[in-house]
Structure formats: C-alpha cells, structure tokens
N, C-alpha and C positions, 0 to 999 in steps of 0.2 A: 514594491515587490510583494506579491501575495504569499502569505504564510501557508505552507502545506500542512494538512493534517497527517499525523503519523500513524503508521500501522502497528498493530500488536500481533506479532508473528508467533504461531504455534507450530512446532514440527509435526509433519504427517508421518506416523510410524507405519512401517510395512510397505512403504513406497519404494520402487526401484530407482527413482530419480535422486540425483545428488542434491543435498541441501534443500529438500522439498519442504516447504512450509506454507501455511495459509493464514491470512489475516482473519482474526475471529470476529471482526465487525463487518467487513465488506466482502468476505470470501475471495479476495484476490489471492492467487497462488503464485509462488515463485519457486524456481529450481535452477540449478546450474546445467547449462547445455554445453556438452563437450564440442559439438560441431561449430557453434558460434563462439565459444570461449568466453561466454558472459552469462549473467543471470537473465532469465526470461520471466516475464510476468504475464499472467493470463487472468482476466477478470471473469466474473460469473457468467458473462454472456458469450465467452469464447474468444474475445478479442485479445490479440497478443500485443504486449507493449515491451519495448526494449529499455525504457527508463521507468523508474518507479512513479506511477500515478498517485495523486493525492487520495487519501482514504475518504470514502464517502460518508463515513460515520462522523458526526459532528458532536464534540463534547462541549459541555457548558463553558469551559475555559476558552474555547475558540470563538464563542459568541459575545465576548466582551465588546461593549460599545466604546468607541473612541470618544473621550470627553471633548465637548465643544467649548471653546473659550470665547468669551465675548469681550471685546475691547472697547 
C-alpha cells in the first residue's frame, strides 16, 4: 500500500465558503459543500476531487530508501 503525502492546510480568510482551506505546498483547496454534504477538493488545475488526493510536495522523509537485505 502506497503511503500518501500529507497536506499542510492553512485557512483562507474572507472566503464565503465553509471550512475553506488551502494546502501551502500544492495549492489544493478544500471546502464544505452543503449541496453534496461533504468536503470538496479542487486542485490548481480546476479538477474537482471527492476524496483527498496525495500532496504533490515531497519532503525528504518520504524519500527514504528501503534497505535491501542480502542473504
């Protein structure tokens, strides 16, 4: 199972949307949509996601190599 990179959310002030926040690394936005009754995610290209996509920002801790064991 692939480990997902986590987002770092910052709230967007002055927005009319409920729980409106943006990832400071990949500019993914999320907000609560009353019509759907769930969180909506929109990437910087305008594509809408209904589940949280993995963050495109890669930190050094996610680049750890798996040690290879020789028997």
